[in-house]
C-alpha positions as CSV (number, residue, x, y, z in Angstrom):
1,M,9.9,-38.6,18.5
2,K,8.4,-38.4,21.5
3,K,9.0,-34.6,22.7
4,P,9.8,-34.6,26.6
5,S,7.8,-33.2,28.7
6,L,9.5,-30.0,29.1
7,F,9.4,-29.1,26.1
8,K,5.4,-29.2,26.3
9,K,5.8,-26.1,28.3
10,I,7.9,-23.5,27.4
11,S,8.3,-22.3,24.4
12,D,9.8,-23.0,21.3
13,K,12.4,-19.8,21.4
14,D,12.8,-21.4,24.9
15,V,13.4,-25.1,23.5
16,N,15.4,-24.1,21.0
17,N,18.0,-22.1,23.5
18,I,18.1,-25.3,25.8
19,K,19.4,-27.0,22.8
20,Y,22.1,-24.2,21.8
21,A,23.0,-23.8,26.1
22,I,23.3,-27.7,25.3
23,K,24.7,-28.1,22.4
24,E,28.1,-25.4,23.2
25,D,28.2,-26.8,26.5
26,K,26.7,-23.2,28.2
27,Y,27.2,-22.1,31.7
28,W,26.0,-18.7,33.4
29,K,27.9,-17.5,36.8
30,V,24.6,-16.7,39.1
31,S,25.6,-13.4,40.7
32,E,29.0,-11.2,38.7
33,N,30.4,-11.0,42.4
34,D,30.9,-14.3,42.9
35,K,32.7,-16.6,40.5
36,R,32.3,-20.2,43.2
37,Y,28.4,-21.2,41.9
38,Y,26.8,-20.9,38.4
39,F,24.1,-22.3,36.1
40,V,24.0,-25.2,34.7
41,I,21.7,-27.6,32.1
42,I,20.9,-31.0,34.0
43,L,21.4,-34.1,31.9
44,S,21.0,-36.3,33.2
45,R,18.8,-38.1,36.5
46,G,21.4,-38.9,39.2
47,R,20.9,-42.0,39.9
48,T,24.3,-43.6,39.4
49,P,25.3,-43.6,43.2
50,S,28.8,-42.0,44.1
51,F,30.3,-42.0,47.5
52,R,28.4,-38.2,48.8
53,G,25.6,-38.8,47.1
54,R,24.4,-39.1,43.5
55,F,26.7,-38.7,39.6
56,V,25.2,-36.1,37.5
57,R,26.1,-34.9,34.2
58,V,25.6,-31.4,33.9
59,T,26.6,-28.7,31.2
60,G,30.5,-27.2,31.8
61,F,31.6,-29.3,34.5
62,K,31.2,-32.6,32.9
63,T,29.8,-34.9,36.0
64,V,29.2,-33.4,39.0
65,E,28.3,-34.7,43.3
66,A,24.5,-34.3,44.6
67,D,22.9,-35.0,47.4
68,D,20.3,-37.6,47.0
69,R,17.2,-35.0,48.7
70,I,19.1,-32.6,45.6
71,A,19.3,-36.2,43.2
72,W,15.9,-36.5,43.8
73,F,14.7,-32.9,41.6
74,C,16.8,-34.2,38.5
75,R,16.4,-34.2,35.5
76,K,17.2,-34.0,32.0
77,Y,17.1,-30.3,30.9
78,R,16.3,-29.3,33.8
79,V,18.5,-26.4,35.5
80,G,20.7,-26.6,38.2
81,I,23.1,-25.1,40.8
82,V,26.7,-25.8,41.1
83,D,29.4,-25.0,43.6
84,A,32.0,-25.0,41.6
85,K,35.3,-24.9,44.3
86,E,33.5,-28.6,45.3
87,K,32.0,-29.7,42.6
88,R,28.3,-29.9,43.7
89,L,24.9,-29.3,42.6
90,I,23.6,-27.3,45.2
91,G,20.0,-26.6,44.1
92,V,18.0,-28.1,40.7
93,L,15.7,-25.5,39.7
94,T,12.8,-24.7,36.2
95,W,13.5,-23.4,32.7
96,S,11.0,-20.4,33.8
97,A,12.7,-20.0,37.5
98,F,15.7,-20.1,36.3
99,K,14.5,-16.9,33.4
100,R,12.9,-15.0,37.0
101,L,16.3,-15.2,39.0
102,I,18.8,-14.9,36.0
103,Q,19.1,-11.5,37.0
104,N,18.5,-11.3,40.6
105,G,21.7,-13.8,40.8
106,E,22.8,-11.4,44.7
107,K,19.5,-13.7,46.7
108,I,20.5,-16.9,45.8
109,T,24.2,-16.4,46.3
110,E,23.1,-14.9,49.2
111,L,20.3,-17.9,50.2
112,I,23.0,-19.9,49.8
113,K,25.6,-18.4,52.3
114,N,22.3,-18.9,54.4
115,Q,21.7,-22.0,53.9
116,S,18.6,-21.8,53.1
117,L,17.9,-22.2,50.1
118,P,15.7,-24.7,48.5
119,P,16.5,-27.9,46.6
120,Y,14.2,-27.5,44.4
121,I,12.6,-24.1,43.1
122,N,10.0,-23.9,41.0
123,K,8.9,-20.5,39.1
124,K,6.3,-20.2,42.9
125,A,8.8,-20.1,44.1
126,A,11.7,-18.1,42.0
127,T,8.5,-15.5,42.4
128,N,9.0,-15.5,45.8
129,I,12.5,-15.4,46.4
130,I,12.5,-12.1,44.4
131,R,10.0,-10.4,46.4
132,Y,11.7,-11.1,49.5
């Protein structure tokens, strides 16, 4: 069986963590103080059209909607940020960016509230978010 390209770039421990999170339908709060935003694992590419963008399957919330500009970055096994109140995907992260930002949830929440969260966050962007 062919390995997904994401699994070639991360350690075996991280691969097992992703598979376990999918199996157990896990999701994580972005910030301890804010119960509106959650990190989830994306399970589909976001191709199915919806009224406000595209439908994307994720862990914990089953199906959420995403704007077309965010759905563009959706790939299986990437991490998404979901607004639980509106059931909308508001950002996409790589696994390495997620590992860096999981401890800095306050900065992510601040970016969301200022409406300055980029649609896609990779390892380099995560480092810049933490630094500033």
